[in-house]
C-alpha positions in Angstrom: -10.9 43.5 42.2 -14.6 43.6 41.6 -14.1 45.6 38.4 -11.6 43.1 37.2 -13.9 40.2 37.8 -16.7 41.6 35.7 -14.3 42.8 32.9 -15.1 40.4 30.0 -11.7 41.0 28.5 -10.2 39.0 31.4 -12.2 35.9 30.6 -10.1 33.1 29.1 -12.5 32.2 26.3 -9.9 29.8 24.8 -9.6 27.7 28.0 -10.5 24.0 27.6 -12.7 24.3 30.7 -14.7 27.3 29.4 -18.4 26.2 28.9 -19.9 29.4 27.6 -23.2 29.9 29.5 -22.5 28.2 32.8 -19.5 28.2 35.3 -16.6 26.0 34.5 -15.6 23.1 36.6 -12.7 24.7 38.4 -14.9 27.7 39.3 -17.6 25.3 40.7 -15.2 23.1 42.6 -12.4 25.5 43.6 -14.1 28.9 43.5 -11.4 30.4 41.2 -11.9 32.9 38.4 -10.0 33.6 35.2 -8.0 36.4 36.9 -6.0 34.0 39.1 -6.5 30.4 38.0 -4.0 27.6 38.0 -6.2 25.4 35.9 -6.2 27.5 32.7 -5.1 25.5 29.7 -5.9 26.3 26.1 -6.5 23.8 23.3 -3.4 23.2 21.1 -5.5 22.3 18.0 -9.1 22.2 17.2 -9.9 19.1 15.1 -13.2 18.1 13.5 -13.9 14.5 12.3 -16.9 13.9 10.1 -17.9 10.2 9.9 -21.6 9.7 9.9 -22.0 5.9 9.5 -22.5 3.1 9.4 -21.9 2.1 13.0 -19.1 -0.3 12.2 -17.4 2.3 10.1 -17.6 4.9 12.9 -16.0 2.4 15.3 -13.1 1.6 13.0 -12.4 5.3 12.5 -11.7 5.9 16.2 -8.0 5.0 15.9 -7.6 8.6 14.6 -8.5 9.9 18.1 -5.5 8.1 19.6 -3.2 9.4 16.9 -4.2 13.0 17.3 -4.1 12.8 21.1 -0.5 11.5 20.8 0.4 14.3 18.3 -1.4 17.1 20.1 -2.1 16.1 23.8 -4.1 19.2 24.4 -6.2 19.2 21.2 -10.0 19.6 21.1 -11.6 16.8 19.1 -15.1 17.3 17.7 -17.0 14.5 15.9 -20.1 14.7 13.6 -22.0 11.4 13.2 -25.4 9.7 12.9 -24.5 7.4 15.8 -23.2 9.5 18.8 -23.9 6.7 21.3 -21.3 4.4 19.8 -18.4 6.9 20.3 -16.2 6.9 23.4 -17.3 10.1 25.2 -14.2 10.0 27.4 -12.0 10.5 24.4 -13.9 13.2 22.5 -14.6 16.7 23.6 -17.7 17.4 21.6 -20.0 14.9 19.7 -22.7 16.2 17.4 -25.5 14.1 15.9 -26.1 15.4 12.4 -29.1 17.7 12.1 -29.7 21.3 11.1 -28.7 22.8 14.4 -25.4 20.9 14.4 -24.6 21.9 10.9 -25.3 25.5 11.7 -23.0 25.4 14.8 -20.1 23.7 13.0 -20.4 26.1 10.0 -19.8 29.0 12.3 -16.8 27.5 14.2 -13.2 27.6 13.2 -11.0 24.5 13.1 -7.3 23.9 12.6 -8.0 20.5 10.9 -11.3 19.4 9.4 -11.7 15.8 8.1 -14.6 14.4 6.1 -14.3 10.6 5.5 -17.8 10.2 4.0 -18.4 10.5 0.3 -21.9 11.9 0.8 -23.1 15.1 -0.9 -24.0 16.8 2.4 -20.8 16.1 4.2 -18.7 17.1 1.2 -20.6 20.4 0.9 -20.1 20.9 4.7 -16.3 20.5 4.4 -16.2 22.9 1.5 -18.0 25.6 3.6 -16.1 25.0 6.9 -13.6 27.5 8.2 -10.6 25.3 8.6 -6.8 25.8 8.1 -6.4 22.3 6.7 -9.0 20.1 5.1 -8.7 16.4 4.5 -10.8 13.8 2.8 -13.7 14.5 0.5 -15.1 17.9 -0.5 -17.6 19.5 -2.9 -16.0 21.1 -5.9 -17.3 22.2 -9.3 -20.7 20.8 -8.5 -19.4 17.2 -7.7 -17.7 15.2 -5.0 -13.9 15.6 -5.1 -10.8 15.3 -3.0 -9.7 18.0 -0.5 -6.1 17.2 -1.3 -4.1 14.5 -3.1 -4.0 12.2 -0.1 -7.6 11.2 -0.6 -7.2 10.3 -4.3 -6.5 6.6 -3.6 -9.7 6.2 -1.5 -11.8 8.1 -4.1 -10.6 6.0 -7.0 -11.0 2.6 -5.3 -14.6 3.6 -4.4 -15.5 4.4 -8.0 -13.9 1.6 -9.9 -14.3 -2.1 -8.9 -11.5 -3.3 -11.1 -9.1 -1.0 -9.2 -10.6 -1.7 -5.8 -10.1 -5.5 -6.3 -6.3 -4.8 -6.6 -6.1 -2.7 -3.5 -3.8 -4.0 -0.7 -4.3 -1.2 1.8 -6.5 -1.8 4.9 -9.1 0.8 5.9 -6.9 2.2 8.7 -4.0 2.8 6.4 -6.3 4.5 4.0 -7.9 6.9 6.4 -4.6 7.7 8.1 -3.1 8.4 4.7 -6.0 10.7 3.9 -5.2 12.7 7.1 -1.5 12.8 6.2 -0.7 10.5 9.1 1.1 7.1 9.5 -0.9 4.2 10.9 1.0 2.6 13.8 -1.4 0.0 15.0 -3.5 2.4 17.0 -6.5 0.5 18.4 -10.2 1.0 18.1 -11.8 2.9 21.0 -15.2 1.8 22.4 -17.1 2.5 25.6 -18.1 -0.5 27.9 -20.9 -0.2 30.4 -19.4 -1.9 33.5 -22.8 -2.6 35.1 -23.9 -4.5 32.0 -20.6 -6.2 31.7 -20.8 -7.5 35.3 -24.4 -8.6 34.8 -23.5 -10.7 31.8 -20.2 -12.0 33.2 -22.0 -13.4 36.3 -24.8 -14.9 34.2 -22.7 -16.5 31.5 -20.1 -17.8 34.0 -22.9 -19.7 35.7 -24.2 -21.1 32.5 -20.9 -21.9 30.8 -19.3 -23.7 33.8 -15.8 -22.8 32.8 -16.1 -23.7 29.1 -14.7 -21.5 26.4 -17.4 -19.1 25.2 -17.9 -18.9 21.4 -20.1 -16.0 20.3 -21.9 -16.8 17.0 -23.1 -13.6 15.3 -25.5 -15.2 12.8 -26.6 -12.1 10.9 -25.1 -9.3 8.8 -27.8 -6.6 8.3 -30.1 -6.1 5.3 -27.8 -4.5 2.8 -25.7 -7.4 1.5 -27.5 -10.6 2.1 -25.0 -12.4 -0.1 -22.7 -12.4 3.0 -24.9 -14.8 5.0 -23.7 -18.3 5.9 -26.4 -20.9 5.4 -28.8 -21.6 8.3 -28.1 -25.4 8.3 -24.3 -24.6 8.6 -24.9 -22.4 11.7 -26.9 -25.3 13.3 -24.2 -27.9 12.4 -21.4 -25.6 13.7 -23.3 -25.0 17.0 -23.8 -28.8 17.6 -20.1 -29.5 16.8 -19.0 -26.8 19.2 -21.1 -28.4 21.9 -19.6 -31.8 21.2 -16.1 -30.3 21.5 -17.0 -28.9 25.0 -17.4 -25.3 24.0 -20.2 -23.0 25.1 -21.8 -21.3 22.0 -23.9 -18.1 22.5 -26.1 -17.0 19.6 -25.7 -13.3 19.1 -27.6 -10.7 16.9 -30.0 -7.8 16.9 -33.7 -7.5 16.3 -33.4 -8.6 12.7 -31.8 -11.9 13.7 -34.2 -12.5 16.6 -36.5 -15.1 15.0 -33.6 -16.9 13.3 -31.6 -17.1 16.5 -34.7 -18.5 18.4 -35.0 -21.1 15.6 -31.3 -22.0 16.0 -31.6 -22.2 19.7 -34.6 -24.6 19.4 -32.7 -26.8 17.0 -29.5 -27.0 19.1 -30.5 -26.1 22.6 -27.7 -23.4 22.4 -28.0 -20.3 24.7 -29.7 -17.3 23.1 -30.0 -14.4 25.5 -32.2 -12.2 23.2 -31.4 -8.8 21.6 -30.6 -5.7 23.5 -29.6 -2.0 23.2 -26.2 -1.5 21.5 -24.6 -0.6 24.8 -25.7 -3.8 26.4 -24.9 -5.9 23.3 -21.3 -4.6 23.5 -21.0 -5.7 27.2 -22.6 -9.1 26.4 -20.1 -9.6 23.6 -17.2 -8.7 25.8 -17.7 -12.0 27.7 -16.9 -14.1 24.6 -13.5 -15.8 24.2 -13.9 -16.1 20.4 -16.4 -14.4 18.1 -17.5 -15.8 14.8 -19.1 -13.4 12.4 -19.7 -12.4 8.8 -18.4 -8.9 7.8 -20.7 -6.7 10.0 -20.9 -4.3 12.8 -20.1 -7.3 15.1 -16.7 -7.6 13.4 -15.8 -4.0 14.5 -17.2 -4.5 18.0 -15.1 -7.7 18.4 -11.9 -5.9 17.2 -12.6 -3.0 19.6 -13.0 -5.4 22.4 -9.8 -7.1 21.4 -11.4 -10.5 20.9 -10.2 -13.4 18.9 -12.1 -13.3 15.7 -13.2 -15.7 13.0 -14.3 -13.5 10.1 -16.3 -14.8 7.1 -15.7 -12.9 3.9 -16.8 -13.3 0.4 -17.9 -10.1 -1.5 -15.3 -7.7 -0.1 -11.5 -7.3 -0.7 -10.0 -9.1 2.3 -7.1 -6.6 2.4 -9.6 -4.0 3.6 -9.8 -5.6 7.0 -7.1 -5.3 9.7 -7.6 -7.7 12.6 -4.6 -6.6 14.8 -3.2 -10.2 14.6 -6.1 -11.5 16.7 -8.2 -12.9 13.9 -8.5 -15.2 10.9 -10.3 -14.4 7.7 -12.1 -17.4 6.1 -13.4 -17.3 2.5 -15.4 -19.8 0.4 -13.1 -22.4 -1.2 -14.5 -21.6 -4.7 -14.1 -17.8 -4.4 -16.8 -15.3 -5.0 -18.2 -13.7 -8.2 -20.3 -10.9 -6.6 -17.8 -8.2 -5.6 -19.8 -5.7 -3.4 -22.9 -7.4 -4.7 -26.3 -7.9 -3.0 -27.4 -10.6 -5.4 -25.5 -13.7 -6.3 -24.7 -14.7 -9.9 -24.5 -18.4 -9.0 -27.4 -20.8 -8.7 -26.1 -21.7 -5.2 -24.4 -18.9 -3.2 -20.6 -19.2 -2.7 -21.1 -19.1 1.1 -22.3 -22.8 0.7 -18.7 -23.5 -0.2 -17.4 -22.5 3.2 -17.6 -25.8 5.1 -18.4 -26.2 8.8 -15.3 -28.4 9.3 -13.0 -25.6 8.1 -14.7 -23.1 10.5 -14.5 -25.5 13.4 -10.9 -26.2 12.8 -10.0 -22.5 12.8 -12.0 -21.9 16.1 -10.1 -24.7 17.7 
């Protein structure tokens, strides 16, 4: 028996519990070895998903996890990203933050399926060099970005030509599922919630709101496309109207919106809790009944939390967004002339043509 135990040919290297340099969990807890182990189970498929950013885009790519888990219950899912903290660790076997070490490890592994959903030079080159039986998405070919197979053609073309992108009627989930040769069937976003933070904010907000419906007002949208911003005076007016209608508005945002939200709070006496880590921000947002936001990371967090959503949109194709029948998209009454633009062609931005009364009506 002793000889068998130290015989490396008897080790189940393909077992899902195998950890390489330390004992596996069954060995630690049950004192079993590979020679006689009832816990042995191999991975049915090894799948790599490459989606670096932005945070919202990473969140809205997580429905692929559910699809692959349903198709291959014993699959191993690996994810390469810039934002590992946003991913649900309970649903993914291995998460890598993009760096030289991660790229070296992945380039020496073998995958059944490798997917790159980013049209970045480095990720396309990585997919080209990976050892994988099937490759989906975007790849490096003939010294330029190209498609790994025909399923990615639609997403490539709509990303290159605005006139074609404007006519697109597919939402993002349909597009990425199509790229992976899959059918989107309303698979939900996945997100991790810190229960301690959730309880903390539930207790605090319950005390403050006194049974009123809680309306989360996410007042910012990041730095990239400032043309998305709703005017400050409109946020102030909406907040006051919500208070008059017996709602409890909460001002939400990150560090970028901190000074603005303090100003709104001073003008309206609305509750502004401050800004927090992403993990705590998610738990705070989970206490809202309705969330109002421009197209931003907040939109994807709200969808992942299954919240009712009022979404302001102007510069994007509204068909891109899928709200799972829990949201309403509101656009300026006069339309928008700045498709995917970070400067406005008009003397007065089109977001001034999205009246407070219309937003209030949709919230109610």
